[in-house]
C-alpha positions as CSV (number, residue, x, y, z in Angstrom):
1,M,-46.8,-36.0,-16.2
2,A,-46.1,-36.6,-12.5
3,T,-49.0,-36.8,-10.1
4,L,-49.4,-34.4,-7.2
5,K,-48.4,-37.2,-4.8
6,Q,-45.2,-37.8,-6.7
7,I,-44.4,-34.1,-6.8
8,R,-44.9,-33.7,-3.1
9,Q,-42.6,-36.7,-2.5
10,R,-39.9,-35.0,-4.6
11,I,-40.3,-31.8,-2.6
12,K,-39.8,-33.8,0.6
13,T,-36.7,-35.5,-0.8
14,S,-35.3,-32.2,-2.0
15,K,-35.8,-30.7,1.5
16,S,-33.9,-33.6,3.1
17,I,-31.0,-33.2,0.7
18,Q,-31.0,-29.4,1.4
19,Q,-30.8,-30.0,5.2
20,I,-27.9,-32.4,4.7
21,T,-26.0,-30.1,2.3
22,R,-26.5,-27.1,4.6
23,A,-25.2,-29.0,7.6
24,M,-22.1,-30.1,5.5
25,K,-21.6,-26.5,4.4
26,L,-21.6,-25.3,8.0
27,V,-19.2,-28.0,9.1
28,A,-16.8,-27.3,6.2
29,A,-17.0,-23.5,6.9
30,A,-16.0,-24.1,10.6
31,R,-13.2,-26.4,9.7
32,L,-12.1,-24.0,6.9
33,K,-11.6,-21.2,9.4
34,K,-9.3,-23.3,11.6
35,A,-7.4,-24.7,8.5
36,Q,-7.0,-21.3,7.0
37,D,-5.6,-19.9,10.2
38,R,-3.1,-22.7,10.5
39,V,-2.0,-22.1,6.9
40,L,-1.4,-18.5,7.5
41,E,0.4,-19.2,10.7
42,A,2.7,-21.8,9.2
43,R,3.6,-19.8,6.0
44,P,6.0,-17.3,7.7
45,Y,8.0,-20.2,9.2
46,S,8.1,-21.9,5.9
47,D,9.2,-18.7,4.1
48,K,11.9,-18.1,6.7
49,M,13.2,-21.6,6.3
50,R,13.4,-21.0,2.6
51,D,15.2,-17.7,3.1
52,F,17.7,-19.5,5.3
53,M,18.4,-22.1,2.8
54,T,18.9,-19.3,0.2
55,S,21.3,-17.6,2.6
56,I,23.3,-20.9,3.2
57,S,23.3,-21.6,-0.6
58,G,25.0,-18.2,-1.0
59,A,28.0,-19.5,0.8
60,G,29.0,-21.7,-2.2
61,D,29.0,-25.5,-2.5
62,L,27.4,-27.4,0.4
63,P,29.0,-30.4,1.9
64,A,27.7,-33.8,1.0
65,H,24.5,-35.0,2.5
66,P,22.1,-38.0,1.6
67,L,19.2,-35.6,1.0
68,L,21.3,-33.5,-1.5
69,E,22.6,-36.5,-3.4
70,K,21.9,-36.2,-7.2
71,R,21.9,-39.3,-9.2
72,P,20.5,-40.4,-12.6
73,V,16.7,-40.8,-12.2
74,Q,15.8,-44.5,-12.9
75,R,12.7,-44.5,-10.7
76,A,10.7,-41.8,-9.1
77,C,8.1,-41.4,-6.4
78,L,5.1,-39.1,-6.2
79,I,3.4,-38.1,-3.0
80,L,-0.3,-37.5,-3.9
81,V,-2.3,-35.5,-1.4
82,T,-6.1,-35.9,-2.0
83,A,-9.2,-36.3,0.3
84,D,-10.6,-39.4,1.9
85,R,-14.1,-38.4,0.9
86,G,-16.0,-37.0,-2.0
87,L,-18.6,-34.2,-2.2
88,A,-15.8,-31.6,-2.5
89,G,-16.5,-30.3,-5.9
90,S,-13.7,-30.7,-8.4
91,Y,-11.0,-30.8,-5.6
92,N,-10.1,-34.5,-6.0
93,T,-10.7,-34.5,-9.8
94,N,-8.3,-31.6,-10.4
95,L,-5.5,-33.2,-8.3
96,I,-5.9,-36.7,-9.9
97,R,-5.9,-35.0,-13.3
98,K,-2.6,-33.1,-12.4
99,A,-1.0,-36.3,-11.1
100,W,-2.2,-38.3,-14.1
101,D,-0.7,-35.9,-16.6
102,F,2.6,-36.0,-14.5
103,L,2.7,-39.7,-14.4
104,R,2.0,-40.1,-18.1
105,A,4.8,-37.6,-18.9
106,Q,7.4,-39.5,-17.0
107,T,9.9,-41.6,-18.8
108,V,10.8,-43.8,-15.8
109,P,8.6,-45.9,-13.5
110,T,6.9,-43.9,-10.8
111,D,5.7,-45.2,-7.4
112,L,3.1,-43.5,-5.2
113,I,2.7,-42.5,-1.6
114,C,-1.0,-41.6,-1.3
115,V,-2.2,-39.2,1.5
116,G,-6.0,-39.7,1.3
117,K,-7.9,-42.5,-0.4
118,K,-9.3,-40.9,-3.6
119,G,-6.0,-40.6,-5.4
120,G,-4.8,-44.1,-4.6
121,Q,-8.2,-45.7,-5.5
122,F,-8.1,-44.1,-9.0
123,L,-4.4,-44.7,-9.8
124,S,-4.0,-48.2,-8.3
125,K,-6.8,-49.4,-10.7
126,R,-4.7,-48.1,-13.7
127,G,-1.6,-50.1,-12.9
128,Y,0.4,-47.7,-10.7
129,S,2.2,-49.0,-7.6
130,V,1.0,-47.5,-4.4
131,L,3.8,-48.0,-1.8
132,H,1.9,-46.5,1.2
133,Q,-1.6,-45.3,1.9
134,I,-1.9,-42.7,4.7
135,T,-5.2,-41.5,6.1
136,V,-5.4,-37.9,7.5
137,P,-8.0,-37.0,10.2
138,T,-11.1,-35.1,8.8
139,S,-10.2,-32.2,11.2
140,G,-6.9,-31.7,9.2
141,A,-3.3,-32.8,8.9
142,R,-1.2,-32.9,12.1
143,V,2.5,-32.6,12.7
144,E,2.6,-36.4,13.2
145,D,1.2,-37.0,9.7
146,A,3.9,-34.7,8.2
147,R,6.6,-36.7,10.1
148,E,5.2,-40.0,8.9
149,V,5.2,-38.8,5.3
150,T,8.7,-37.3,5.7
151,R,9.9,-40.6,7.1
152,L,8.5,-42.6,4.2
153,A,9.9,-40.1,1.6
154,R,13.4,-40.3,3.2
155,E,13.3,-44.0,3.5
156,V,12.6,-44.7,-0.2
157,F,15.1,-42.0,-1.3
158,E,18.0,-42.7,1.0
159,S,17.7,-46.5,0.4
160,G,18.1,-46.0,-3.4
161,E,14.7,-47.3,-4.1
162,V,13.8,-44.1,-5.9
163,D,16.0,-41.3,-7.2
164,A,13.6,-38.4,-7.0
165,V,10.5,-37.6,-4.8
166,Y,7.8,-35.1,-5.8
167,V,4.6,-34.0,-4.1
168,C,1.3,-33.1,-5.7
169,Y,-1.0,-31.0,-3.6
170,S,-3.5,-28.1,-4.0
171,K,-2.2,-24.7,-2.9
172,F,-4.8,-22.7,-1.1
173,Y,-5.6,-19.1,-2.2
174,S,-9.2,-18.7,-1.2
175,P,-12.4,-20.8,-0.6
176,I,-13.1,-20.6,-4.3
177,R,-9.6,-20.9,-5.7
178,Q,-7.2,-23.8,-5.2
179,V,-4.4,-24.6,-7.6
180,P,-3.0,-28.1,-7.9
181,Q,0.8,-28.1,-8.3
182,I,3.7,-30.5,-8.2
183,V,7.0,-29.7,-6.4
184,Q,10.2,-31.6,-6.2
185,L,11.2,-32.6,-2.7
186,L,14.2,-34.9,-3.1
187,P,16.9,-34.5,-3.9
188,I,16.9,-31.1,-2.1
189,E,18.1,-28.5,-4.5
190,P,19.6,-25.5,-2.7
191,V,17.6,-22.4,-3.5
192,K,19.7,-20.0,-5.5
193,S,19.5,-16.3,-4.6
194,E,18.2,-14.0,-7.2
195,G,20.6,-11.9,-9.2
196,G,23.5,-14.3,-9.0
197,A,25.0,-12.6,-6.0
198,A,28.7,-13.4,-5.2
199,A,29.3,-16.2,-2.6
200,K,29.3,-15.1,1.0
201,N,31.7,-16.1,3.7
202,Y,30.2,-17.8,6.7
203,I,31.7,-19.2,9.9
204,Y,29.7,-22.3,10.9
205,E,29.2,-23.2,14.5
206,P,28.7,-26.2,14.7
207,G,30.4,-27.3,11.5
208,P,28.5,-27.3,8.1
209,E,28.0,-31.1,8.3
210,E,26.3,-30.9,11.7
211,L,24.3,-27.9,10.5
212,L,23.0,-29.7,7.4
213,G,22.3,-32.9,9.3
214,T,19.8,-30.9,11.4
215,L,18.7,-28.3,8.9
216,L,17.8,-30.4,5.8
217,P,15.5,-32.9,7.5
218,K,13.7,-30.0,9.2
219,Y,13.5,-28.2,5.8
220,L,12.0,-31.3,4.2
221,S,9.5,-31.8,7.0
222,T,8.5,-28.2,6.8
223,L,7.8,-28.4,3.0
224,I,5.7,-31.5,3.5
225,Y,3.8,-30.1,6.5
226,Q,3.1,-26.9,4.6
227,A,1.8,-28.9,1.7
228,L,-0.5,-30.9,3.9
229,L,-1.9,-27.7,5.5
230,E,-2.5,-26.2,2.2
231,A,-4.3,-29.3,1.0
232,T,-6.5,-29.4,4.1
233,A,-7.6,-25.8,3.7
234,S,-8.2,-26.4,0.0
235,E,-10.3,-29.4,0.6
236,H,-12.5,-27.6,3.2
237,G,-12.8,-24.5,1.0
238,S,-13.8,-26.6,-2.1
239,R,-16.3,-28.6,0.0
240,M,-17.9,-25.5,1.5
241,T,-18.2,-24.0,-2.0
242,A,-19.7,-27.2,-3.4
243,M,-22.2,-27.6,-0.6
244,T,-23.2,-24.0,-0.8
245,S,-24.0,-24.5,-4.5
246,A,-25.9,-27.7,-3.7
247,T,-28.0,-26.0,-1.0
248,D,-28.9,-23.2,-3.4
249,N,-29.8,-25.6,-6.2
250,A,-31.9,-27.6,-3.8
251,G,-33.8,-24.4,-2.8
252,K,-34.4,-23.5,-6.4
253,M,-35.7,-27.1,-7.1
254,I,-38.1,-26.9,-4.1
255,Q,-39.4,-23.6,-5.4
256,Q,-40.0,-25.0,-8.8
257,L,-41.6,-28.2,-7.5
258,T,-43.8,-26.2,-5.1
259,L,-45.0,-24.0,-8.0
260,T,-45.7,-27.2,-10.1
261,A,-47.6,-28.8,-7.1
262,N,-49.7,-25.7,-6.7
263,R,-50.6,-25.6,-10.3
264,A,-51.5,-29.3,-10.3
265,R,-53.6,-28.8,-7.1
266,Q,-55.4,-25.8,-8.7
267,A,-56.0,-27.8,-11.9
268,G,-57.5,-30.6,-9.9
269,I,-59.7,-28.2,-8.0
270,T,-60.8,-26.5,-11.2
271,K,-61.6,-29.9,-12.8
272,E,-63.7,-30.9,-9.7
273,I,-65.6,-27.6,-9.9
274,L,-66.4,-28.1,-13.6
275,E,-67.6,-31.6,-13.0
276,V,-69.9,-30.3,-10.2
277,V,-71.2,-27.5,-12.4
278,G,-71.7,-29.9,-15.3
279,G,-73.6,-32.3,-13.1
280,A,-75.9,-29.5,-11.8
281,E,-76.6,-28.4,-15.3
282,A,-77.4,-31.9,-16.3
283,L,-79.9,-32.2,-13.5
284,K,-81.7,-29.0,-14.5
285,S,-82.1,-30.2,-18.0
C-alpha cells in the first residue's frame, strides 16, 4: 500500500496535469470558435461553386482541359490531412485508419502528400512514398496553404506522374462529431444535375475554353481550402473534447486520492492514539 507521502505526491502530480489539460482545453476552445466561423463562412462559397459547376455541366460536354483529362489509373496520389501534434483524442487515429484502409484497397501504387506530420510519420514507416510534407500553422489553415497543396496536386497530375488525386480529411459537424472521408479531386468530374435534366443552351463570354481555364483551377483550390478548414475545425473540436475529458478525469483522481490520503492520515492518528493509550495502561499496571 502506498504511503501517505507517495499519495500526496500523486495528488500534486494530478493537479499539475489538470492545470495543463485545462489550459489546453481553453486554447482549443478559443481556436475552435474561430475555425468554426471560418468553416461556416466558407461553405456558402463552396456550395455556390459546386452549383455553378452543376449548371455548366448541364450545357453538355465540356471542352478539353488538363484537369478534366481521364486516363487509365496506373498510379494515384492521396492528400492526407492530419494534425502536427497529438493529444487530440481519436482525431489522428481515425484519419490514419481511413487512409490505411483506402491504401490497402488500391490495386495501383499510391503516393502521399501529407498535410500535418502524424499521417506521414505513420505511413512512411510502412513503405508508402511521401512526395511532400506540409506543415500548417497551429492557428489553422490559410489560403496560402491551400494554394500550395493545389499547386502540388496539379503538378503531379498534369505531369502524368499520377492519374488520380484524392483527399482524406475530417468533415466537421460539431465539437464531438467529426467524420473522416475521402473525396476524389482529380480528374475533376463535372457534377451532374439531379433528375437527368435536358442539356441547357448557354452563350459563353468569354469562350468555354477561357472560362474553364479560370473556373476549374479555382474550383479545385476551393475544394482543397474547404477540406483544410474542415480539418482545422475538426482538430480543435476533437482536442477540446479530449482535454475536457482529461481535466474531468484528473479531478476525479484528485478526489479519490484525497480521500485515500485522509483515510491514511486518520489511520495513522488512530494508531498513534492507541500506542499512547497502551503505553499509559502499561505504566499503570
